[in-house]
C-alpha positions as CSV (number, residue, x, y, z in Angstrom):
1,X,-28.7,-55.0,-0.8
2,X,-27.3,-56.7,-3.8
3,X,-28.5,-55.7,-7.3
4,X,-28.3,-58.4,-10.1
5,X,-28.2,-57.0,-13.6
6,X,-30.6,-59.2,-15.6
7,X,-33.9,-58.9,-17.4
8,X,-37.0,-60.1,-15.5
9,X,-38.4,-63.3,-16.9
10,X,-35.1,-64.5,-18.4
11,X,-33.4,-67.8,-17.4
12,X,-30.8,-65.8,-15.4
13,X,-33.6,-64.1,-13.5
14,X,-35.4,-67.4,-12.8
15,X,-32.2,-68.9,-11.5
16,X,-31.6,-66.0,-9.1
17,X,-35.1,-66.6,-7.6
18,X,-34.6,-70.3,-7.4
19,X,-34.6,-71.8,-3.9
20,X,-35.2,-68.6,-2.0
21,X,-38.4,-66.8,-0.9
22,X,-39.3,-63.6,-2.6
23,X,-41.4,-60.6,-1.9
24,X,-44.2,-61.5,-4.3
25,X,-44.5,-64.9,-2.6
26,X,-44.5,-63.8,1.0
27,X,-48.1,-64.7,1.6
28,X,-47.0,-68.4,1.3
29,X,-45.1,-67.8,4.6
30,X,-46.9,-65.0,6.4
31,X,-50.6,-64.2,6.8
32,X,-50.9,-60.6,5.6
33,X,-53.8,-59.7,7.9
34,X,-52.1,-60.8,11.1
35,X,-48.4,-61.0,10.2
36,X,-48.3,-64.4,11.8
37,X,-46.2,-67.1,10.3
38,X,-48.3,-69.7,8.4
39,X,-48.2,-73.3,9.3
40,X,-49.6,-76.5,7.7
41,X,-49.7,-77.7,4.1
42,X,-49.3,-74.3,2.4
43,X,-45.9,-73.2,3.6
44,X,-44.7,-76.9,3.5
45,X,-45.7,-77.1,-0.2
46,X,-43.9,-73.8,-0.9
47,X,-40.8,-75.2,0.8
48,X,-40.9,-78.3,-1.3
49,X,-41.2,-76.2,-4.5
50,X,-38.3,-74.0,-3.5
51,X,-36.2,-77.1,-2.6
52,X,-37.0,-78.5,-6.1
53,X,-35.9,-75.2,-7.7
54,X,-32.6,-75.2,-5.7
55,X,-31.9,-78.8,-6.7
56,X,-32.6,-78.3,-10.4
57,X,-31.0,-74.8,-10.5
58,X,-34.0,-73.0,-11.8
59,X,-37.7,-72.3,-11.1
60,X,-40.2,-74.9,-12.0
61,X,-42.4,-74.4,-15.0
62,X,-45.5,-72.4,-14.2
63,X,-48.8,-71.7,-16.0
64,X,-49.3,-68.2,-17.4
65,X,-52.9,-67.3,-18.2
66,X,-54.0,-64.9,-20.9
67,X,-54.8,-62.4,-18.1
68,X,-51.2,-62.7,-16.8
69,X,-49.8,-62.1,-20.3
70,X,-52.1,-59.1,-20.8
71,X,-50.9,-57.7,-17.5
72,X,-47.3,-58.0,-18.6
73,X,-48.0,-56.1,-21.8
74,X,-50.0,-53.4,-20.1
75,X,-47.1,-52.9,-17.6
76,X,-45.0,-51.6,-20.5
77,X,-47.5,-48.7,-21.0
78,X,-48.2,-48.3,-17.3
79,X,-44.6,-47.4,-16.3
80,X,-44.3,-44.3,-18.6
81,X,-47.8,-43.3,-17.5
82,X,-46.9,-43.3,-13.8
83,X,-43.6,-41.6,-14.6
84,X,-45.6,-38.7,-15.9
85,X,-48.3,-39.0,-13.2
86,X,-45.9,-39.0,-10.3
87,X,-43.3,-36.8,-12.0
88,X,-40.4,-39.2,-11.6
89,X,-38.0,-41.3,-13.6
90,X,-38.4,-45.1,-12.9
91,X,-35.4,-47.4,-13.2
92,X,-36.2,-51.0,-13.9
93,X,-33.9,-53.4,-11.9
94,X,-33.6,-57.1,-12.6
95,X,-33.4,-58.8,-9.3
96,X,-32.5,-57.5,-5.8
97,X,-31.5,-59.6,-2.9
98,X,-30.5,-59.2,0.7
99,X,-26.7,-59.2,1.3
100,X,-26.8,-62.8,2.5
101,X,-28.8,-63.8,-0.6
102,X,-31.6,-65.5,1.4
103,X,-34.4,-63.3,0.2
104,X,-35.1,-61.2,-2.9
105,X,-37.5,-59.1,-4.8
106,X,-38.1,-57.9,-8.4
107,X,-39.7,-54.5,-8.1
108,X,-41.4,-53.0,-11.1
109,X,-39.2,-50.0,-10.6
110,X,-37.0,-47.9,-8.3
111,X,-37.6,-44.2,-8.2
112,X,-34.5,-42.4,-9.5
113,X,-33.2,-40.0,-6.9
114,X,-35.4,-41.2,-4.1
115,X,-35.2,-44.1,-1.7
116,X,-38.5,-45.6,-3.0
117,X,-39.7,-48.4,-5.2
118,X,-42.9,-49.0,-7.1
119,X,-45.1,-52.0,-7.5
120,X,-47.5,-51.8,-10.5
121,X,-50.4,-54.1,-11.0
122,X,-52.5,-54.2,-14.2
123,X,-55.6,-56.1,-13.0
124,X,-58.9,-56.9,-14.6
125,X,-61.5,-54.1,-14.2
126,X,-63.3,-55.7,-11.3
127,X,-60.2,-55.9,-9.1
128,X,-59.0,-52.5,-10.2
129,X,-62.4,-50.9,-9.3
130,X,-62.4,-52.7,-5.9
131,X,-58.9,-51.3,-5.1
132,X,-59.8,-47.9,-6.4
133,X,-63.0,-47.6,-4.3
134,X,-61.2,-48.9,-1.2
135,X,-58.7,-46.1,-2.0
136,X,-55.6,-47.8,-0.5
137,X,-53.0,-50.5,-1.3
138,X,-54.9,-53.8,-1.2
139,X,-54.1,-56.1,1.6
140,X,-53.0,-58.9,-0.8
141,X,-50.2,-56.6,-2.2
142,X,-49.2,-54.6,0.9
143,X,-46.9,-57.4,2.1
144,X,-45.1,-57.5,-1.3
145,X,-44.4,-53.8,-0.9
146,X,-43.1,-54.5,2.6
147,X,-40.8,-57.2,1.2
148,X,-39.3,-54.7,-1.3
149,X,-38.5,-52.4,1.6
150,X,-37.1,-55.3,3.6
151,X,-34.6,-55.9,0.8
152,X,-33.7,-52.3,-0.1
153,X,-33.9,-50.8,3.4
154,X,-36.2,-48.1,1.9
155,X,-38.8,-46.4,4.1
156,X,-41.6,-46.1,1.6
157,X,-42.9,-47.7,-1.6
158,X,-45.5,-46.8,-4.3
159,X,-48.4,-49.1,-5.1
160,X,-50.0,-48.3,-8.4
161,X,-52.9,-50.0,-10.3
162,X,-53.3,-49.4,-14.0
163,X,-56.4,-50.3,-16.0
164,X,-57.2,-48.8,-19.4
165,X,-60.2,-46.5,-19.5
166,X,-60.5,-46.2,-15.7
167,X,-59.0,-43.7,-13.2
168,X,-55.6,-44.9,-12.0
169,X,-54.7,-45.6,-8.4
170,X,-51.4,-44.5,-6.8
171,X,-50.8,-44.8,-3.0
172,X,-47.7,-44.6,-0.9
173,X,-47.0,-47.6,1.5
174,X,-44.9,-46.8,4.5
175,X,-42.4,-49.2,6.0
176,X,-44.0,-51.2,8.9
177,X,-41.7,-52.4,11.7
178,X,-43.9,-55.3,12.6
179,X,-43.9,-56.4,9.0
180,X,-40.1,-56.2,9.0
181,X,-39.9,-58.4,12.1
182,X,-42.3,-60.9,10.6
183,X,-40.4,-61.1,7.3
184,X,-37.1,-61.5,9.2
185,X,-38.6,-64.3,11.3
186,X,-40.1,-66.0,8.2
187,X,-36.9,-65.9,6.2
188,X,-34.8,-67.3,9.1
189,X,-37.3,-70.1,9.7
190,X,-37.5,-70.9,6.0
191,X,-33.7,-70.9,5.6
192,X,-33.3,-73.3,8.5
193,X,-35.9,-75.7,7.1
194,X,-34.7,-75.7,3.5
195,X,-31.1,-76.2,4.6
196,X,-32.1,-79.2,6.6
197,X,-34.3,-80.6,3.8
198,X,-31.5,-80.0,1.3
199,X,-29.0,-81.9,3.5
200,X,-31.4,-84.8,3.6
201,X,-31.8,-84.7,-0.2
202,X,-28.1,-84.7,-0.7
203,X,-27.8,-87.7,1.7
204,X,-30.5,-89.6,-0.2
205,X,-28.8,-88.9,-3.5
206,X,-25.4,-90.0,-2.2
207,X,-24.0,-86.6,-2.7
208,X,-24.9,-83.2,-4.4
209,X,-26.4,-83.2,-7.8
210,X,-23.4,-82.5,-10.0
211,X,-25.0,-79.5,-11.9
212,X,-26.1,-78.0,-8.6
213,X,-22.5,-77.3,-7.6
214,X,-22.4,-74.4,-10.2
215,X,-26.1,-73.6,-10.5
216,X,-27.0,-71.7,-7.4
217,X,-25.8,-68.0,-7.5
218,X,-25.4,-67.8,-3.8
């Protein structure tokens, strides 16, 4: 694991994510319910987006809704809440990548003194109540937690959901060997495809984009 000292959301953080798959985006490559690699337009479009990021040296502009902004603000109060609730200190890393730099994650926190991370969501009440009543890590975020464990090598991960005025949800997600195999296969397949696509792009351009020589951190 490699730890990159940066603040999430900054240009440096965006550049570190550019061109590689990340834990929060794994459902573009893997179907969470079956752990089978996706095929068709979805993963191909994801590949093209990541190729564009690599070429330009940063992630493409994305739309942030009011709900997303609210979630980011609520996270600032959720982290100290869960520190008290779980009885731990939470360190907030910038970006973590595998040693080869081909896959990364941006966990909401790493538990100090334990080999555990935490993924915190601050959803709207309807989603929060659905997760709370199901009483487990929701399927749509389980794979993201597995991705964090793939990068760090940890055996467990907290999933937490925070919504004001409602009971809070905290569950432990255990490392799943089948998920680790699926992620490894997905990353290897993605890397092979993006390297081939990048080579074709360089050929079409008559050589590398000049700025790209210094842009990509890996």
